[in-house]
N, C-alpha and C positions, 0 to 999 in steps of 0.2 A: 715363652722364649722366642725372640725374633730370630730369623734366619741369619741376619747380620751378626748378632751376638754368637749364634751357634757356630758360624764360620770362624769367628775370632777364637773361640774356645777350641775348635778343632785344630787350629794352627799350634796351640799350646800342648796338644796331646803328645805323649812320648811316641817315638817311632815304633811302629808295629801295632799301635792301638787304633781301633776303628772309630771313625767319627760317627758311625751309626748310633752309638749309645747317646750321642748328644743331639743329633738331628732327628732321629726316627720318632714318629708319633705313634700312639697306640690307637686301636679301634675303639669304638664307643663302649662295647661290652667286654673288651679284653680278649675276645676269641679271635682265632685266625680269620682273615677275610674269606668271603665266599667267592667261588667262581661261577658265574652265570653264563651258561652256554648260549650265546646270542643267536637266536633262531636255530638252535642246535649246534652241531659242529659244522657251521655253515662255511668255514674255510676249506672243508674237505668234501662236503656233499651239498647238493642244492638245498637252500634254506627252507625251513618249515616243511620238511618231509619226515616221515617216520624213520627213515634211514639216518637222517641228520641227527635226530634226537637220540636214537639208539646208540650211535657212535659217541655222542657226547656223554651219555651215561657210562659207556665202556671206558671212556678216557678219564673218568673221575670227576666230572662236573658236579657241583653241589646243587645246582638248579638248572633246569632247561627253560628256555624262554620262547613261548609262542605268542605272536601278534595275532589278535583275534578280530575278525570281521564276521559279518553275517550274510547268510544266503537269503534268497527271496522267500524261502519257507522257514526262516528264523533259526537256522542252525549255525552255531559258532564254528568257524573253520580257521585254520592257520594260514594267513598270508600277511606279508609286510604291509600291503596296501589293499584296499578294496578294488583298485584298478590292477588288473592281473596280466596285462600284455607283456610285461618284462619278465615275469616269473613262471609263465605257463605257455603252452603251445596253442592258446585260444585263437590266435590269428590264422592258424593253419586249418581251422575247422569251418568250412564254408557254411555249415548249417547255423553257425552263430554270427555270420558276417553282419546281419542286419541289426545286431545288438550293440554294435560299436556306437558310442555316444560321447558327447561332451557334457560334463557336469561341473558344477561349482562345488569344490570340496574345501572347506576351511578358507573360503575367500579366493581360491585359485581355480582357474579353468583347467580341467583335466580331460583329456580325450583317450578313450580306450574301451575296454570291457570291464564291467563292474560286478563283483560277486552278488550284489543285491538284485541283479537282473537274471540270476541263474538259480534254479533249484539245486539242492544238494546232488540229486541224481545226475543233473547235467554237468555240474562241476567235476563229478567223479569220472567223466569221460575225458577230462583234460589230463595232461601230464606236466610235471614240473620241469623248469629249465633253470640253469645257472643265471643269477642276476648280474654277475660280474664276469662274463666269459673271457674278456681280454686279460683278466688277471688270474682266472682260475680254470679256464678251459671249459669244455662241454662234454666231457667223457660220460657224465651221468645224466645228461639230458634225456628226457622221455622215459626214464625208468620208474619214476615214482608219481603217485597220485597226490592230490591235495587232502591232507588229513583233517578230520574233525577234531575239535577239542576233546571230545569224549574218547576218540581213538588214542590221543596223546595220554590222557589220564589212565586209560587201560594199559598202555605200554608201561607207564610209571608204576602202576599197581603191581604188574608182573615183575618188573625189575627190582622193586623194593621188598619182595618176599624174602624174609630172612635177614634183611639188612638192619643193623643196629641203628644206623643213621640214614634215614631215607633221603633219596634224591628228591628235591622239591621242584615245584613248578612256579613260574614267574610270568604270568600272562599279562599282556598289555592290551587294553581296550583301545582300538584304533578308531579315531574320528567319532567318539561316542555321541557328541551333540548332533552331528550330521545323521548318524544312524537313528537316533531318537526322533529327528525331524521327519524321517520317512516311515516312522512306525515300527522301527526295529531296534529298540533299546537294548543295550548290553546287560544291564544290571540283573534282571530277573533270571534269564537263562544261565548267566555266568555263576551266580550264587547257587542256583539250584543244582547245577552239575557238580560244582565243587563240594556241596553238601552231600550229594549222592556218593561221592568217592571219599568221604570222610574228612574233608578239609574244614575244620571247625575251630573257632577260637583264636586267640592272639598268638598261640604258640604252634599253630599248624605250619607245616613246611610249604608255605606259599607266600608270595608277595604279589599284589595286584597293582599295576602301574598305569599311569596315564599322563599325557602332556596337558590334559585339561583338568580343571578344578571341580566343576560341578559334578562330574561323574564320580570323582573320589569322595566328595562330600555326601553324595547320594548313597554310595556304597557304605561309608562310615555309619550313616544313619540306620542301615539295615544289617550290618555285620561287624564283627570284631576282627576279621581277618586283616593281617598286616597290609598297609597301603604305602605306595611310593609315588611321590610327586616328581615326574620327569621335568627336566629343564634344559633348554637350549641356550646357546650363547647369545642369541639374538631373538627378537620378537617376544611373543607371550602366548598364553593359552588361547586357543581358537574360540573358546566359549566365553572369554572375558577380555575383549579388546582393550579395555582400560588398564589392564594389568600387564606388567612386563616381567620376564624371567629375571632380569637384572634386579628389579625391586624385590622379587620373591627370594632372591639369593642374599639379600642384605640381612643383617642380624634381626631387624624388626620383621622382615618378610618371612624369615625362617621360623620365628616364633609363631606367626600366623599359620604357617604350613603345619607346624607341630600340633595344632588344634584338631587336625583331621587326618594326618598322615604319620607314618612311622619312620620315614626316611625320604631322601631325595636321590634322584638319578640324574646328575648333571652331565652335560657334555664335558668330556675330560679336560678340555682346555680351560674350563672354569676353575679347575683344581690346580693344574699346572699349565700356564699359558705358554705358547710358542712365540718366538721372535719372528720378525719379518723373514728371516733366513730359514726358519723352521727348526731352530734349536729350542730345547726345553729351558724355561726360565725357572725362577724360584716359585714355590707353591704360594698360592693366595691364602687368605684366611678362611676360605669357604669350609674346609673340613672342620677346623677349630670352631667356627661359628655354628655350624650345623650340630656338632657334638654338644655344644653349650645349650642348644635348644632341645637336646635329646633325640636328634635325628641321625639315622645311619646315612652313609654316603656311598652310593654305588655308581661310579662314573662309567660312561660308555664312549666309544667302543674300541677295544684293543685288537689289532689285526697285524699279522706278521709280514704282509707284503710291503716292500719298500715304499710303494705309493702312499701308504698311510703312516709310516713311521717318522719320528723326528729325524732331523738331518744327521745327528750324531749316531743314530742307531740303524741307519740304512746299510744294506749289505751290497751296494753297488748302484749303478744307474738304471738297471732294468726295473721298471715299475712293478713287474710281476715277481721279481726275485724276492727272496726272504731275507729279512734283516734280523736284528737283535731285539726281538719282541720282549725277551726277558728283561733286558736293561730298561726298556720303557716302563714295563709293569713295576719293576723294582723301585723306580723313582716314586711311583704313586703309592706303593706300599709304605714307603718311608714317610709319606705325607699323612698316613693314618686312615686311609680309606677302609671301609668295612666290607667291600666286595667290589667286583668289576665285571663288566660284560665283555666277553671275548668271542670272536668267531673261531678261535683256536684253543679249545680247552686243553689240548695236549700240552702246549707250551705254558698256558696260564696256570694250570694245576701244578706243574712241576716248579714253576717260579714261586707260587704262593707257599708250597710245601717247603721249599728251600728256605724261604724267608722266615717261616714260622719256627724253623729249627736253629736259626742263628743265635 
């Protein structure tokens, strides 16, 4: 059913009837959408810290999401990027001043300090900082260390004791082709540690995600664990310059993705675009096309600050103020998404639960 037809039918509904029964789409498997705590409860604690993940679990997230990079000695640690000057106090450590460097990462020159130039022991001397201080403040800066992936899985194992439905883990391999090029591939250590903690088979509470393709195909050849192909609105996979995300998001492209992955993680405006004024438009066919290919859809990223919200959901002109995140999420739930990434699991969980009981 097209949204134009749905809108016409909605006009014919008797007063008091909801148009949701006409316009709402269902998830791929009919189950309620999952809430993925993006870098933990990163809207309330510095991202990729044990405190952020712990809070996300307490707030009811279905999955917690660590971005994974590697240390010089081959240990998987949680950082949004391998360049860590934005999210740690590394610049305040004179003993590491000489390690500042400029490197080419995915075709772009990046200057700063990189995890692959530090041993785990050295990284553990650093402390986390808020990546968005102008929007979220700095009250928790300096309180938390950089966690290893194993520490995160240990936290989950403890939290899941006695739970009928375990909280899952949703790791992203960051810049896997780059790390492989310097002799630090993700695949072997990632699969080994997941296996150690009992994550095995297609029904394990885990999704492994990547913006690259080769990394996911290599993982599929070695494992049955669920995989997610991430997509951005522009550009394409760093390991395949001839391929664009736009082509991957076409019906034919989605069928190709389904040969090695279980779902897609698109930038949310690929699902519901915004106008030049910042208002939400009508949903595209992406969810429907992905479901037709047998793929789940988990768009990113939903945040409560006015700076990130659509025009109609902002709560004022202060960029750091909080708007109506629930309204934005609700529009996507009606489009049939299977899950969503959010910095604010408190609000996201409440919205999904309300939607699933309507």
